[in-house]
C-alpha positions as CSV (number, residue, x, y, z in Angstrom):
1,M,-0.2,0.0,-0.3
2,L,2.3,2.1,0.7
3,L,4.4,1.6,-2.4
4,C,1.4,2.4,-4.0
5,C,0.8,5.5,-2.5
6,L,4.9,6.6,-3.2
7,G,3.7,5.5,-7.4
8,V,1.0,8.0,-7.2
9,M,2.7,11.2,-5.9
10,A,6.3,10.6,-7.4
11,R,3.5,10.0,-10.8
12,A,1.9,13.3,-10.0
13,Q,5.1,15.0,-9.4
14,D,6.5,13.8,-12.6
15,A,3.5,15.3,-14.5
16,Q,3.7,18.8,-13.3
17,P,5.8,20.4,-15.4
18,E,3.3,19.5,-18.3
19,V,0.5,21.2,-16.2
20,V,1.7,24.2,-15.9
21,D,2.7,23.9,-19.7
22,L,-1.0,22.8,-20.6
23,I,-2.8,25.6,-18.8
24,A,-0.1,28.6,-20.3
25,R,-1.6,27.2,-24.1
26,L,-4.3,27.4,-22.7
27,A,-4.3,31.1,-23.4
28,D,-3.8,30.3,-27.1
29,D,-4.3,33.0,-29.9
30,R,-5.0,29.5,-32.1
31,W,-8.5,27.6,-30.8
32,E,-6.6,24.2,-32.2
33,V,-3.7,24.1,-29.4
34,R,-6.5,25.9,-26.3
35,E,-8.5,22.8,-27.3
36,R,-6.1,20.4,-27.6
37,A,-4.3,22.0,-24.1
38,Q,-7.8,21.3,-22.5
39,R,-8.5,17.7,-23.7
40,R,-5.1,16.6,-22.5
41,L,-5.6,18.4,-18.7
42,V,-8.9,15.8,-18.7
43,A,-6.6,13.1,-19.6
44,I,-3.8,13.8,-17.5
45,G,-6.8,14.1,-14.7
46,E,-6.3,13.8,-10.6
47,P,-2.8,15.4,-11.0
48,A,-3.8,18.7,-12.3
49,R,-6.8,18.7,-10.5
50,E,-4.1,21.7,-7.8
51,K,-2.9,23.3,-10.7
52,L,-6.4,23.9,-12.5
53,R,-8.1,25.3,-9.1
54,Q,-5.1,27.6,-9.2
55,A,-5.7,28.7,-12.8
56,L,-9.8,30.0,-11.8
57,L,-7.5,33.2,-10.5
58,H,-5.7,33.7,-13.9
59,D,-5.9,37.2,-15.5
60,D,-6.8,35.7,-18.5
61,P,-10.4,34.4,-18.5
62,E,-10.3,31.7,-21.7
63,V,-7.9,30.3,-19.1
64,R,-10.5,30.6,-16.1
65,A,-13.4,29.3,-18.4
66,R,-11.2,26.3,-19.9
67,S,-9.7,25.1,-16.2
68,S,-13.0,25.6,-14.9
69,A,-14.4,23.2,-18.4
70,A,-11.4,20.8,-17.2
71,L,-12.4,20.4,-13.8
72,I,-15.6,20.2,-14.4
73,S,-14.8,17.1,-16.4
74,L,-13.0,15.8,-14.2
75,G,-15.3,15.6,-11.4
76,E,-16.2,18.4,-9.0
77,T,-16.8,18.0,-5.4
78,F,-19.6,19.8,-3.9
79,T,-17.5,21.1,-1.0
80,F,-15.5,22.9,-3.2
81,A,-17.9,24.5,-6.3
82,L,-19.8,25.8,-3.0
83,N,-16.9,27.3,-1.6
84,C,-15.5,28.9,-4.8
85,S,-19.3,30.1,-5.6
86,Q,-19.3,31.8,-2.6
87,S,-15.9,34.0,-3.8
88,D,-15.5,37.3,-4.6
89,K,-12.7,35.7,-7.5
90,P,-15.0,35.6,-10.8
91,G,-12.9,33.3,-12.2
92,Q,-13.8,31.0,-8.2
93,R,-18.1,32.2,-8.3
94,E,-18.0,31.7,-12.4
95,H,-16.5,28.4,-12.1
96,G,-18.5,26.6,-8.3
97,R,-21.8,27.8,-10.1
98,N,-21.0,26.1,-13.0
99,A,-19.9,22.9,-11.4
100,L,-23.1,22.9,-8.9
101,Q,-25.2,23.0,-11.8
102,N,-22.9,19.9,-13.5
103,L,-23.6,18.5,-10.4
104,F,-27.0,18.7,-9.5
105,G,-27.8,17.9,-13.1
106,L,-29.8,21.3,-13.6
107,E,-28.6,21.7,-17.6
108,E,-30.9,21.5,-20.5
109,G,-32.7,18.2,-21.1
110,K,-30.8,16.2,-17.8
111,A,-33.2,16.8,-14.4
112,L,-35.1,20.0,-15.0
113,S,-37.9,20.0,-18.0
114,V,-40.7,21.6,-18.6
115,I,-44.0,20.3,-18.0
116,T,-45.6,20.6,-21.8
117,P,-49.7,22.2,-21.9
118,E,-50.7,18.5,-23.1
119,E,-48.8,16.5,-20.2
120,L,-51.4,18.7,-17.6
121,S,-53.8,17.7,-19.4
122,R,-53.6,14.4,-20.1
123,A,-52.8,14.1,-16.0
124,N,-55.5,15.8,-15.8
125,Y,-58.6,14.0,-18.2
126,G,-61.5,13.4,-15.7
127,R,-60.2,15.4,-13.1
128,R,-62.8,17.9,-11.6
129,A,-62.9,19.2,-7.6
130,S,-63.1,17.1,-4.7
131,Y,-64.8,16.2,-2.2
132,S,-64.2,18.6,0.8
133,A,-66.7,19.7,3.4
134,S,-64.4,22.7,3.9
135,Q,-65.1,26.5,3.6
136,P,-62.5,28.3,1.7
137,L,-59.7,30.0,3.9
138,S,-58.6,33.1,4.6
139,C,-55.3,33.6,6.2
140,P,-52.7,35.8,5.8
141,P,-50.9,35.3,2.0
142,P,-47.5,33.3,3.3
143,L,-50.4,30.9,5.2
144,A,-51.5,30.2,1.9
145,I,-49.5,29.6,-0.2
146,A,-47.4,26.9,2.6
147,T,-51.0,25.4,2.8
148,L,-50.3,25.0,-1.5
149,E,-47.4,23.5,-1.3
150,A,-48.2,21.1,2.0
151,L,-51.7,20.1,0.0
152,S,-50.4,19.6,-4.0
153,G,-47.0,18.2,-2.3
154,F,-45.7,21.1,-5.7
155,P,-42.9,23.1,-4.1
156,I,-43.2,26.9,-5.5
157,L,-39.5,29.2,-7.1
158,V,-39.6,32.9,-7.4
159,S,-37.7,34.2,-10.6
160,A,-35.7,37.1,-9.7
161,G,-37.8,39.3,-12.4
162,A,-40.5,37.9,-10.4
163,A,-39.6,38.5,-6.5
164,P,-40.3,42.1,-6.4
165,R,-43.7,41.9,-7.6
166,W,-43.9,38.5,-4.9
167,Q,-42.6,40.3,-2.1
168,T,-45.6,42.7,-2.4
169,A,-48.4,39.8,-2.6
170,M,-46.8,38.6,0.2
171,Q,-47.9,42.1,2.2
172,A,-51.6,41.1,1.6
173,S,-53.6,41.4,5.1
174,T,-55.1,37.8,3.7
175,V,-55.9,36.1,0.6
176,S,-58.9,32.9,0.4
177,L,-57.8,29.4,-0.3
178,D,-60.0,27.0,-1.8
179,L,-59.6,23.9,-0.5
180,S,-62.4,21.8,-2.3
181,Q,-59.5,21.5,-4.8
182,D,-57.7,18.7,-5.6
183,Y,-54.3,20.4,-5.6
184,T,-52.0,16.9,-6.6
185,Q,-53.1,18.1,-9.9
186,P,-50.2,20.9,-11.1
187,Q,-53.3,22.1,-13.0
188,Y,-55.6,23.5,-10.0
189,A,-52.3,24.1,-8.6
190,I,-51.2,26.8,-11.4
191,Q,-54.9,28.1,-11.5
192,H,-55.3,29.3,-8.0
193,L,-52.2,30.2,-7.4
194,R,-52.1,32.7,-10.4
195,N,-55.8,33.9,-9.2
196,L,-54.0,34.3,-6.0
197,L,-51.7,36.7,-7.2
198,A,-53.8,38.4,-9.8
199,R,-56.5,39.2,-6.6
200,T,-53.5,40.5,-4.3
201,L,-51.4,42.6,-7.4
202,G,-54.0,44.2,-8.7
203,A,-52.8,45.7,-12.1
204,E,-49.4,45.1,-10.7
205,F,-49.6,41.2,-12.0
206,S,-50.2,42.2,-15.5
207,R,-46.9,45.4,-15.6
208,D,-43.9,45.0,-17.7
209,G,-45.5,42.2,-19.0
210,T,-47.6,39.3,-16.9
211,L,-46.7,36.8,-13.9
212,E,-47.0,32.9,-15.1
213,I,-46.9,30.0,-13.8
214,C,-43.9,27.3,-15.0
215,P,-44.0,23.6,-14.2
216,L,-41.1,22.1,-14.0
217,R,-39.9,18.4,-13.3
218,V,-37.1,18.5,-11.3
219,G,-36.5,14.7,-11.4
220,Q,-39.4,12.9,-9.5
221,L,-40.8,16.1,-8.5
222,T,-43.1,19.1,-9.6
223,L,-41.7,22.2,-8.9
224,L,-43.8,25.5,-9.7
225,F,-41.6,28.0,-11.2
226,V,-43.3,32.0,-11.5
227,C,-41.1,33.9,-13.6
228,T,-42.4,36.5,-15.6
229,Q,-43.8,36.4,-18.7
230,A,-39.7,37.3,-20.6
231,E,-38.3,34.8,-18.9
232,I,-40.8,31.6,-19.7
233,P,-38.9,31.2,-23.3
234,G,-35.7,30.2,-20.9
235,A,-38.1,29.0,-18.0
236,V,-35.5,26.0,-17.3
237,N,-32.1,27.8,-17.4
238,H,-33.6,31.1,-15.5
239,C,-34.1,28.2,-12.8
240,A,-31.6,26.2,-13.0
241,S,-30.0,29.4,-12.1
242,R,-32.0,30.9,-9.2
243,L,-31.7,27.0,-8.0
244,I,-27.9,27.7,-7.7
245,A,-28.2,31.7,-6.7
246,Q,-30.2,30.3,-3.6
247,F,-28.3,27.5,-3.0
248,V,-24.9,29.9,-3.1
249,Q,-26.5,32.6,-0.7
250,G,-27.2,30.5,2.2
251,G,-29.9,30.0,5.7
252,L,-32.6,30.1,4.3
253,P,-32.7,30.7,1.1
254,S,-30.7,27.9,0.8
255,G,-32.9,26.1,2.4
256,E,-36.3,26.8,0.5
257,V,-34.2,25.3,-2.9
258,A,-33.1,22.2,-0.9
259,R,-36.0,19.4,-1.5
260,V,-35.3,21.1,-5.1
261,L,-32.0,19.7,-5.7
262,A,-32.4,16.5,-3.6
263,A,-34.3,15.6,-6.5
264,A,-32.2,16.4,-8.6
265,V,-29.4,15.0,-6.7
266,S,-30.9,11.8,-6.9
267,L,-31.3,10.7,-9.6
268,D,-27.3,9.4,-10.4
269,P,-26.2,7.5,-7.5
270,T,-23.4,7.8,-7.6
271,R,-23.2,11.8,-7.3
272,L,-25.8,11.3,-4.6
273,S,-23.1,8.4,-2.6
274,R,-20.7,11.9,-2.9
275,L,-23.3,14.1,-1.4
276,A,-24.1,12.0,1.3
277,E,-19.7,11.5,2.3
278,E,-19.3,14.9,2.4
279,A,-22.8,15.6,4.1
280,G,-21.5,13.5,6.9
281,K,-18.6,15.3,7.9
282,A,-18.4,17.8,11.0
283,T,-17.0,21.2,9.2
284,C,-19.7,20.5,6.4
285,A,-21.2,23.8,5.1
286,P,-25.1,23.2,6.1
287,E,-26.3,24.0,3.2
288,L,-25.2,20.7,1.7
289,V,-26.3,18.9,4.8
290,Y,-29.5,20.7,3.8
291,V,-29.9,19.0,0.5
292,A,-28.6,15.5,1.7
293,L,-31.4,16.0,4.4
294,C,-34.3,16.0,1.9
295,S,-32.7,13.7,-0.4
296,E,-32.9,9.7,-1.1
297,L,-31.2,8.5,2.1
298,N,-32.4,5.8,4.7
299,D,-33.0,6.9,8.5
300,D,-28.9,5.5,9.3
301,E,-27.8,7.3,5.9
302,R,-29.9,11.1,7.8
303,R,-28.1,10.2,10.9
304,S,-24.8,10.3,10.0
305,L,-24.9,13.1,8.5
306,A,-23.5,16.3,10.1
307,K,-25.5,17.4,13.0
308,L,-27.5,21.5,12.1
309,S,-26.9,23.4,15.6
310,S,-29.9,24.5,17.5
311,Q,-29.4,28.5,15.9
312,Q,-29.3,26.8,12.6
313,V,-32.9,24.8,13.0
314,R,-34.5,27.7,15.0
315,A,-34.0,30.3,11.8
316,L,-35.3,27.3,9.8
317,L,-38.5,26.5,12.0
318,G,-38.9,30.4,11.9
319,S,-39.0,30.6,8.6
320,R,-42.8,30.7,7.6
321,L,-41.6,29.1,4.2
322,W,-42.8,25.7,4.4
323,S,-40.2,24.1,2.0
324,C,-37.7,25.2,5.3
325,L,-40.0,23.1,7.8
326,R,-39.1,19.6,6.4
327,V,-35.9,20.7,6.4
328,A,-36.1,21.8,9.8
329,V,-38.7,19.0,11.2
330,M,-36.3,16.4,8.6
331,A,-32.9,17.9,11.0
332,L,-34.5,16.7,13.8
333,L,-36.0,13.4,13.0
334,A,-31.7,12.5,11.9
335,M,-31.4,13.7,16.0
336,E,-31.9,11.6,19.0
337,A,-34.0,12.0,21.3
338,S,-32.0,12.9,23.8
339,Q,-30.6,15.9,21.2
340,R,-34.3,16.7,20.0
341,A,-35.9,17.0,23.1
342,P,-34.7,20.5,24.6
343,L,-34.7,22.2,21.0
344,L,-38.4,21.3,20.9
345,N,-40.0,21.4,24.6
346,E,-37.9,25.8,23.9
347,V,-40.5,26.5,20.9
348,I,-43.5,25.1,22.5
349,V,-43.3,26.9,25.8
350,G,-41.8,30.4,23.8
351,S,-43.3,30.5,20.2
352,T,-45.9,32.4,19.1
353,D,-45.3,31.6,15.8
354,S,-47.9,29.7,13.9
355,M,-46.2,27.8,11.7
356,E,-43.1,27.0,14.1
357,L,-45.5,26.5,17.1
358,L,-47.1,23.3,14.8
359,A,-44.1,22.0,13.2
360,A,-42.5,21.6,16.9
361,L,-45.6,20.2,17.9
362,W,-45.8,17.4,15.3
363,C,-42.6,16.1,15.9
364,A,-42.7,16.3,19.2
365,R,-45.0,13.1,19.8
366,G,-43.0,10.2,21.4
367,L,-40.8,12.6,23.3
368,D,-41.3,13.5,27.6
369,L,-41.9,17.0,27.8
370,T,-41.1,19.3,30.4
371,P,-44.1,20.4,33.1
372,E,-44.1,23.9,31.3
373,A,-44.7,22.5,27.0
374,R,-47.1,20.5,29.1
375,S,-49.3,22.8,29.6
376,R,-48.7,25.2,26.6
377,V,-49.6,21.6,24.9
378,S,-53.1,22.0,26.6
379,R,-53.6,25.1,26.0
380,C,-53.1,24.7,22.3
381,V,-55.7,21.5,22.7
382,T,-58.6,24.8,23.0
383,N,-57.1,26.8,20.0
384,S,-59.3,28.6,17.3
385,Q,-56.5,26.9,14.7
386,D,-57.4,23.6,14.0
387,G,-54.1,23.0,12.6
388,I,-52.7,23.4,16.4
389,A,-55.5,21.9,18.1
390,A,-54.8,18.7,16.0
391,A,-51.1,18.6,16.8
392,A,-51.3,19.6,20.2
393,V,-53.9,16.3,20.2
394,R,-51.7,14.0,18.1
395,W,-49.2,14.7,20.5
396,Y,-51.4,12.9,23.3
397,S,-51.8,10.4,21.3
398,G,-48.7,9.4,21.4
399,A,-48.3,10.1,25.7
400,P,-48.1,7.1,27.6
401,Q,-49.7,9.2,30.3
402,I,-52.5,11.5,30.1
403,S,-55.0,13.5,32.4
404,D,-58.8,12.8,32.9
405,E,-58.2,16.5,32.7
406,D,-56.4,16.5,29.3
407,L,-59.0,13.7,28.2
408,K,-62.2,16.1,29.6
409,L,-60.6,19.3,27.6
410,A,-59.5,17.5,24.5
411,W,-63.1,15.9,24.4
412,K,-64.8,19.4,25.0
413,S,-63.1,20.8,22.0
414,A,-64.5,18.7,19.7
415,E,-67.7,20.7,20.0
416,V,-66.3,23.6,18.3
417,L,-64.4,22.1,15.0
418,P,-66.0,20.2,12.3
419,V,-65.8,16.9,11.5
420,S,-63.7,17.7,8.4
421,S,-61.1,18.8,10.4
422,A,-57.4,18.5,10.8
423,F,-58.3,18.1,14.6
424,F,-61.0,14.7,14.1
425,S,-58.4,13.0,12.0
426,A,-56.1,13.1,15.6
427,A,-58.6,12.7,17.8
428,L,-58.8,9.3,16.4
429,Q,-55.5,9.0,17.1
430,L,-56.7,9.8,20.8
431,F,-59.7,8.3,21.8
432,T,-59.5,5.4,20.3
433,R,-56.1,3.6,21.7
434,E,-57.2,0.4,24.1
435,D,-56.1,2.2,27.4
436,I,-58.3,5.2,26.4
437,R,-61.3,4.3,24.6
438,P,-62.7,2.3,28.5
439,R,-62.7,6.2,29.7
440,L,-64.4,8.2,27.3
441,L,-67.3,5.2,27.1
442,A,-70.4,7.2,28.9
443,S,-69.3,10.5,27.6
444,A,-69.7,9.1,23.9
445,R,-73.0,7.4,24.9
446,E,-74.1,10.9,26.1
447,A,-73.1,12.8,22.6
448,L,-74.8,10.5,20.7
449,S,-78.0,12.3,22.3
450,G,-76.3,16.0,21.7
451,R,-75.8,18.1,18.6
452,F,-72.2,18.4,17.5
453,D,-71.3,16.1,14.8
454,T,-67.5,15.7,16.0
455,Q,-68.2,14.6,18.8
456,Q,-70.8,12.6,18.0
457,A,-68.1,10.7,14.4
458,L,-65.6,10.4,17.8
459,A,-68.5,8.9,20.4
460,A,-69.1,6.4,17.6
461,A,-65.3,5.2,17.1
462,V,-65.3,4.5,20.6
463,L,-69.0,3.0,21.1
464,K,-67.5,0.9,18.1
465,G,-68.3,-2.5,18.9
466,Q,-69.5,-1.4,22.6
467,A,-72.8,0.0,21.0
468,G,-76.3,-1.6,23.1
469,K,-80.0,-1.1,21.5
470,E,-80.8,1.9,23.0
471,D,-77.1,3.6,21.4
472,L,-78.3,2.4,18.2
473,A,-81.7,3.4,18.3
474,R,-80.0,7.1,18.7
475,V,-77.7,7.3,16.0
476,L,-80.7,5.6,13.9
477,E,-82.3,9.4,14.8
478,R,-79.3,10.9,14.4
479,L,-78.6,9.4,10.3
480,N,-81.7,10.7,9.3
481,T,-80.4,14.0,9.8
482,A,-76.8,13.5,9.5
483,Q,-75.5,15.3,6.5
484,D,-72.1,14.8,6.2
485,P,-70.8,11.9,5.1
486,V,-67.7,11.3,7.1
487,L,-70.1,11.0,10.1
488,G,-72.9,9.2,8.4
489,G,-70.2,6.5,7.7
490,R,-69.1,6.3,11.3
491,L,-72.0,6.1,12.9
492,I,-72.9,3.7,10.1
493,A,-70.0,1.3,10.8
494,L,-71.6,0.5,14.7
495,F,-74.0,-1.7,13.5
496,E,-71.6,-4.0,12.7
497,G,-72.4,-7.5,13.0
498,C,-76.0,-6.0,15.0
499,S,-77.7,-9.2,15.9
500,E,-80.2,-7.2,17.8
501,L,-82.6,-3.8,17.7
502,T,-85.8,-2.6,19.5
503,D,-89.2,-3.0,17.8
504,A,-88.9,0.6,16.9
505,A,-85.3,0.5,15.3
506,V,-87.0,-2.9,13.1
507,E,-89.3,-0.3,11.8
508,R,-87.8,3.1,10.9
509,L,-85.4,0.6,9.0
510,A,-88.3,-1.5,7.0
511,G,-89.2,2.5,6.8
512,G,-86.3,3.7,5.5
513,M,-86.1,1.4,2.2
514,L,-89.4,3.6,1.1
515,E,-87.7,6.7,1.5
516,T,-88.8,9.3,-1.0
517,D,-84.7,10.9,0.1
518,A,-82.7,8.8,-1.6
519,Q,-79.7,9.2,0.5
520,K,-81.6,8.4,3.3
521,R,-83.1,5.3,1.8
522,R,-78.9,3.9,0.6
523,R,-78.1,4.5,4.6
524,L,-80.3,2.7,5.9
525,A,-79.6,0.1,3.4
526,R,-76.1,0.4,4.5
527,V,-77.0,-0.5,8.3
528,M,-79.0,-4.1,6.7
529,R,-76.4,-4.8,5.3
530,L,-73.7,-5.0,8.5
531,C,-77.2,-6.7,10.1
532,D,-76.5,-11.0,10.5
533,R,-78.9,-12.3,8.6
534,A,-81.5,-13.1,11.4
535,L,-82.2,-9.5,12.4
536,L,-81.9,-8.7,8.3
537,K,-84.6,-11.0,7.3
538,R,-86.5,-9.7,10.1
539,I,-86.3,-6.2,9.3
540,L,-87.4,-7.4,5.4
541,E,-90.2,-9.0,6.5
542,V,-91.0,-5.9,8.0
543,A,-90.5,-4.1,4.9
544,E,-92.4,-6.4,2.6
545,T,-95.5,-5.5,4.6
546,R,-95.5,-2.0,4.6
547,L,-94.6,-1.7,0.2
548,A,-97.3,-4.1,-0.6
549,A,-99.4,-1.6,1.7
550,T,-97.5,0.9,-0.2
551,E,-97.9,-0.6,-3.4
552,E,-102.0,-1.3,-2.6
553,K,-102.0,2.4,-1.8
554,F,-101.5,3.4,-5.3
555,G,-103.8,1.0,-7.1
556,G,-101.6,-2.1,-6.9
557,K,-98.0,-3.3,-8.2
558,D,-98.4,-3.1,-11.6
559,K,-98.7,1.1,-11.5
560,A,-97.3,1.5,-8.3
561,A,-93.9,0.7,-9.9
562,G,-93.4,3.6,-11.8
563,I,-93.2,6.1,-8.3
564,A,-89.2,6.4,-8.1
565,H,-88.8,5.2,-4.5
566,V,-91.2,2.4,-4.6
567,M,-89.6,0.7,-7.3
568,A,-86.3,1.3,-6.5
569,A,-87.7,-0.1,-2.6
570,R,-88.5,-3.2,-4.4
571,M,-85.6,-3.8,-6.2
572,S,-83.4,-3.6,-3.1
573,L,-85.6,-5.5,-1.3
574,L,-85.2,-8.3,-4.6
575,G,-81.5,-7.3,-4.0
576,F,-81.2,-8.9,-0.1
577,R,-83.4,-12.0,-0.7
578,A,-81.7,-13.0,-3.0
579,G,-78.3,-12.4,-1.2
580,L,-80.1,-14.9,1.5
581,G,-80.6,-17.2,-0.7
582,E,-84.6,-16.9,-2.1
583,V,-84.1,-18.1,-5.4
584,V,-87.2,-17.0,-6.3
585,A,-86.2,-13.3,-5.3
586,L,-82.9,-13.4,-8.1
587,E,-85.1,-15.0,-11.0
588,T,-87.6,-12.0,-10.7
589,L,-84.7,-9.6,-9.7
590,M,-82.9,-11.3,-13.6
591,E,-86.1,-10.7,-15.4
592,A,-86.7,-7.0,-14.5
593,L,-82.9,-6.5,-15.8
594,K,-84.8,-8.4,-19.4
595,T,-87.6,-5.4,-19.1
596,A,-86.6,-2.8,-16.8
597,S,-84.8,0.6,-18.0
598,G,-84.2,3.5,-16.6
599,N,-84.4,4.2,-13.3
600,A,-85.6,0.5,-12.8
601,L,-82.6,-0.9,-14.5
602,R,-80.1,1.9,-12.7
603,E,-81.5,0.2,-9.7
604,A,-81.8,-3.2,-10.9
605,S,-78.5,-3.0,-11.4
606,S,-77.7,-2.6,-8.3
607,A,-79.0,-4.7,-6.1
608,L,-76.9,-7.2,-8.3
609,V,-74.4,-6.2,-5.6
610,D,-76.9,-7.7,-2.7
611,A,-78.6,-10.6,-4.3
612,L,-74.3,-12.1,-5.5
613,D,-71.6,-13.0,-4.6
614,E,-68.7,-11.3,-6.1
615,A,-68.2,-14.6,-8.7
616,G,-72.3,-14.8,-8.9
617,L,-71.7,-11.5,-10.6
618,S,-68.7,-12.4,-12.9
619,S,-70.5,-15.4,-14.0
620,T,-74.1,-13.4,-14.5
621,L,-72.7,-10.8,-16.2
622,A,-70.2,-12.9,-18.9
623,A,-73.6,-14.5,-19.5
624,L,-75.7,-11.6,-20.2
625,K,-72.7,-10.1,-22.1
626,K,-73.2,-12.9,-25.0
627,A,-77.2,-12.8,-24.5
628,A,-78.4,-9.6,-24.4
629,P,-74.4,-7.1,-25.3
630,A,-77.3,-5.0,-26.1
631,R,-78.2,-4.5,-22.3
632,F,-74.6,-5.4,-20.8
633,I,-72.9,-1.9,-21.1
634,E,-75.7,-0.4,-18.4
635,I,-76.0,-3.2,-16.4
636,A,-72.2,-4.1,-15.8
637,T,-72.0,0.1,-15.5
638,G,-74.5,0.0,-12.2
639,A,-73.8,-3.1,-10.8
640,Y,-69.6,-2.3,-10.3
641,L,-71.1,1.8,-9.5
642,E,-71.8,0.3,-7.3
643,Q,-69.5,-1.2,-5.9
644,C,-67.2,1.5,-6.0
645,R,-69.5,3.4,-4.0
646,R,-69.5,0.4,-1.3
647,A,-66.3,0.2,-1.7
648,V,-66.0,4.1,-0.4
649,E,-68.3,3.6,1.9
650,Q,-66.3,1.1,3.5
651,G,-62.4,3.2,3.3
652,N,-61.4,-0.1,1.0
653,R,-59.2,1.8,-1.0
654,E,-57.7,-1.5,-2.9
655,A,-61.5,-2.8,-3.4
656,F,-62.5,1.2,-4.9
657,R,-59.5,0.6,-7.5
658,M,-60.5,-3.1,-9.1
659,A,-64.2,-1.7,-9.3
660,S,-63.5,1.4,-11.4
661,A,-60.9,0.0,-13.6
662,R,-64.1,-2.7,-14.2
663,V,-66.5,0.3,-14.6
664,N,-63.8,1.7,-17.7
665,A,-62.9,-1.5,-18.9
666,V,-66.4,-2.4,-19.7
667,Q,-66.8,1.2,-21.8
668,T,-65.3,0.4,-25.1
669,D,-65.9,1.8,-27.4
670,R,-66.5,5.1,-25.9
671,W,-65.8,7.8,-23.1
672,N,-68.3,8.4,-20.8
673,W,-66.9,12.2,-19.8
674,Q,-70.0,12.3,-16.7
675,L,-68.9,8.8,-15.3
676,Q,-65.3,9.6,-15.4
677,D,-66.2,12.8,-13.1
678,Q,-68.4,10.2,-10.4
679,L,-65.5,8.4,-10.2
680,A,-63.2,11.4,-9.3
681,Q,-66.1,12.7,-7.1
682,L,-66.4,9.3,-5.2
683,E,-62.1,8.7,-5.1
684,S,-61.8,12.0,-3.6
685,M,-64.4,11.2,-1.3
686,L,-62.6,8.2,-0.4
687,D,-59.2,10.8,0.4
688,A,-61.9,13.0,2.3
689,M,-63.0,9.9,5.0
690,E,-59.2,8.7,4.5
691,G,-58.1,11.6,6.8
692,G,-54.5,12.2,4.5
693,A,-53.9,9.0,6.3
694,R,-52.5,8.1,2.7
695,R,-49.6,11.3,2.5
696,S,-46.3,11.2,4.8
697,E,-46.3,12.0,8.4
698,L,-43.0,14.3,7.9
699,L,-45.8,17.5,7.7
700,P,-49.4,17.4,8.0
701,S,-50.8,17.1,4.4
702,N,-52.5,20.3,5.6
703,P,-51.5,22.8,7.6
704,F,-55.0,24.3,8.5
705,L,-54.1,27.8,10.5
706,K,-55.7,31.2,9.4
707,S,-53.4,33.3,11.2
708,L,-49.6,33.9,11.3
709,K,-50.0,34.6,15.2
710,V,-51.0,31.9,18.2
711,E,-53.8,33.1,20.3
């Protein structure tokens, strides 16, 4: 080994005279001489590196430029490139920025590219607004931008030309953010961001050319680049220059672009490995650590990176920039709990900034807080800002011990916040803990007779498997007026495996089959499907009697068949009876499928899902396709759409995926826009019911903040 090292050193020494001569030739008047010299320097390799770095300070711009190009060809280090880019010497500064652009793969056509309008159109085909019970969010612009970034997952970068107007927009008092849109679709995020800027800036928006939002792809990440009209033709180059300029600037600007640069460098495993190695050194610049934290490293690799100081983490937490908050959280998670706890205790006790406090509470879950910090968490549970209250309750869900007073406070807060709130999702984690549920049974039963939707939805989760006949009777009464589908789903889930109901409840369910309100009828049918067979038969017997009386009232079964809710009840009853094994009911239903049309055919198609199991439905539709191909598409579409609706009601994403695929497969020779819209709405309702559970828990999927300051 020693001999090998000595040999390398000797060859490097031997090459030095040639290297000096070649660098001198880089200033030659003849292009071909300069070109050959540069290529030879690259061929010499590592022995030429030191002299080439010295040549960055040469008086001749040509020598500086060619030395820089040779160093980049050899492969520059992140640390040296960053140091050079921050130099006051033009040659070093230019080399550093060019080298960084190369290291991050930001040259045209590599990691960075424009997303074309055609691609956007394909991504949004058949998509519209998502389901949400949330009201529009009115908040200061920095919170609106943070919320948009959180909901979409798209970082926002502002060009140098657009920066002055952007800063003006951020000074507005309040803006409105429509929370019903599906911002994971770039087109909606772009449209809303443009509208937000136009409303805030007024005439300034179009001064010297309107501001534009250019969607760019950076590795696997979508970036929204806010720029001027003049910058659009060279958007990729302008974006690359802006990314490097902010990275070199250090501090919060470098934290803001760290995630984007990480997405770029993660495309090249070799460069990512080099970055991780350099960022693991104690003397590494924090800018490189920011990028490494956001890159595709595993937890152990992140823990091996150089640690940021408490001051640096606090600066990121207090930045009011969502991208910087992400970096701060990654840095906190890379620390040992013993290092993380003191810092977060300090923030929780003393912070008055809503975004900083939100991130601190979110990261503190599972940590043992000081009495002062726990007292602040307790006060935060009742905060009027949904995100703060949710993060506080989330901390309690990970705490080993919770006092009765704190539990009562959290339960009381459910009177104020809606079912669509972040608080509801966090409270579910707390109240359904096995050690917490028994302590809340009495409060949950009392809540069923109350008037607060969120409390009742939480009560349903607490009482699942514990509800008695009287509890379920109250639930049926509440289902008659409940408007929120999440609340309805939680209440209905209480009937799973139900074997006994009061006579009044049986009458209510039987009568529900004849409801004129289709939504109520559907809810009560869902309840019936959860009951055991014996109870279901009892309900159906009562329903049959009531249906016969209603048909008689309208002049007999044939005349009553033209009444929408009576016809729906008949089809539903046939489906249930066929599902219980009654052959005559199944034969009657199949006959209806052959002759019915319009609403009757749709109701009969839906009833097939109750009548047959998965295999039976598949074979029946396959036979129908051969026997009556003209009716097959409508019947199969109706049955598979019903499967989609039930998958959403059950919160079963895999079942929804399979059923929606069947719906699309049936549409062999046509594209039904309305059908695609129904599927999109159903999927977004499923998203809402999951309460953001599919999203990463690095930070909340929606901050739900309306004020920059904490009350």
